[in-house]
C-alpha positions, -999 to +999 in steps of 0.1 A: -303+328-671-285+349-648-289+357-611-297+392-618-324+383-644-340+360-620-340+388-593-354+412-619-382+386-624-388+386-588-390+422-585-413+424-612-439+398-597-436+414-563-441+449-578-474+438-590-480+420-558-474+452-541-497+475-560-524+449-556-522+450-519-526+487-523-565+480-530-568+452-505-552+468-474-581+491-462-608+463-465-588+428-459-573+420-427-535+418-429-531+381-415-559+371-435-544+383-466-510+369-458-525+336-450-544+334-482-510+346-503-490+319-487-515+292-491-519+300-528-482+302-532-478+267-516-505+251-540-486+269-569-452+253-559-468+219-553-482+220-589-448+230-603-433+201-584-458+175-597-459+189-633-419+188-637-417+154-619-393+165-593-382+143-565-397+153-531-369+138-510-350+165-493-315+158-475-315+167-438-293+194-440-313+211-470-346+205-450-331+225-418-319+252-441-354+254-457-371+254-424-350+284-414-358+299-445-394+296-441-392+310-405-373+341-419-399+345-447-428+347-422-409+372-399-401+393-430-437+390-441-451+400-409-428+427-404-434+443-438-472+441-438-473+457-402-447+483-409-468+493-439-498+494-420-481+518-396-465+540-420-454+564-435-441+547-468-413+572-469-398+557-438-406+522-441-398+515-477-362+526-477-354+508-447-370+476-460-352+479-495-319+480-475-318+441-473-294+438-502-267+453-480-271+424-457-272+400-488-240+411-499-225+411-465-238+374-461-221+365-493-188+382-481-189+363-450-194+330-469-163+338-491-176+357-520-152+380-537-170+415-540-151+444-556-154+482-545-173+490-575-198+462-570-202+476-536-210+511-548-233+495-575-253+478-549-256+509-527-266+529-558-296+506-561-305+509-524-304+547-527-323+548-558-350+527-543-353+548-513-355+580-531-383+569-554-400+551-524-396+582-500-410+607-525-440+588-535-454+589-499-486+611-499-494+602-462-500+629-435-481+632-405-510+617-383-488+583-380-479+561-349-445+566-329-419+559-354-394+536-333-416+503-337-421+513-372-385+514-377-379+482-359-405+464-380-392+476-410-354+464-400-370+429-391-384+427-423-353+435-442-332+412-421-358+386-426-359+389-463-319+387-465-319+356-443-347+341-462-327+343-497-294+331-483-308+303-462-331+295-493-301+295-517-279+272-493-309+248-491-312+246-529-274+238-531-281+209-504-309+194-522-335+202-551-346+236-555-384+232-559-391+210-528-367+230-506-385+260-515-418+242-507-406+233-474-400+269-465-433+282-476-451+254-459-431+263-427-442+298-430-477+289-437-479+265-407-465+290-384-490+318-394-519+294-389-505+290-354-503+330-350-539+335-362-552+308-340-534+322-308-546+355-316-582+346-326-577+368-357-601+366-389-587+342-413-614+347-442-605+376-465-640+377-480-651+364-515-643+398-533-606+396-523-601+359-532-592+365-568-565+394-562-551+373-535-547+342-558-531+363-582-507+378-554-501+342-542-490+328-576-468+358-582-452+355-545-447+317-553-429+326-588-408+356-570-395+333-542-386+305-564-367+329-587-345+343-560-335+306-546-332+290-580-302+314-585-284+293-559-261+275-583-254+306-606-224+330-605-232+358-579-264+345-565-263+373-542-274+396-571-309+379-573-316+393-538-301+427-548-322+431-582-354+418-563-351+447-539-362+470-568-399+457-563-409+490-547-395+511-575-412+489-602-444+492-582-444+528-586-434+527-623-463+504-628-486+530-611-473+556-632-476+535-664-510+520-658-530+542-630-515+575-644-497+584-611-474+613-612-436+609-609-414+640-602-378+647-616-361+634-585-382+601-587-367+595-622-334+603-611-338+575-583-350+553-612-319+562-632-297+557-604-310+522-593-311+510-628-272+521-635-264+499-606-281+470-620-268+477-653-232+476-639-238+444-622-251+428-653-217+434-673 
C-alpha cells in the first residue's frame, strides 16, 4: 500500500471522528472527550500489538523520537479542540489544514527530492480543503478575538506536522506499533497531568462513551496509518493526504446528513482531489 493510500485511510478515519465530535462538543467537556479518545486509542493499539505478537522493545533513539511525537500530538490535539471551540470554522479549518506545507518542508530539509509540480499539487490540496471548510461555516460573527484563535490553529498545524515526522522517524528507528504506542501513552499521561492540574472534569458522561469509543478507535487507526508510511517512498504524502479529513467530513455530512454543498465547495473538492490524483501518478 502506498503512503498516499495510508494517508487517505487516515483522512477517512479522522473525517468520521470529526463528524462525531460535532454532536458531542456542546454537551461533553473538551478535555474529558480528548482524554477518553486517547485512552481508547491506546487500548486499541495495545490490542494490535498483542494480536500481531510484535516485540515491545523500542531502541533508545526510537523511544525519544516517539516521546517527541507524543508531546507534539497532545499539543496539536489541544490546539485543534480549543481553536474549534473558539471558532469560526472558516478561520480555523484552513489554518490547521495547512500542515502539509510543513510536512513537505520537513521532508525537503531531510533531503527528499520534491519537484515544482509536486509542490503545486500539495498547495492545491491545501487550498481546496480550505475553500470547502471556509464555505461550510454557518457560524455568526459573535466569536472571540481572532488572534488567539489564529495562534491556536497554527500551533495545531505545527503540532500535527511534527507528530507525523517524528513518528515516522521513530518507526524507521524501531518497530512501528510499539513506537506509535509510546507516542500515544506520552500524550495520554501528559493530558492526565493537565486535567489534574486544572481540576477539570474527566468523566464525559455515560451517553458519550460509545461515540468516544468509536472516535478513539478511528484515531488509533489513523495515527498508525500515517506513521506506518515511514518506510515507503514519499512518506510525507501520508501526512499530505490525511489533511483532507476536513473535506471528507463535509462530504460525509452531504452524503449521510443531507447537508448542502455549494458549487464553490464542489470546486474545492475537485481541486484537492486533483492534487491527490497527481501525487498518486
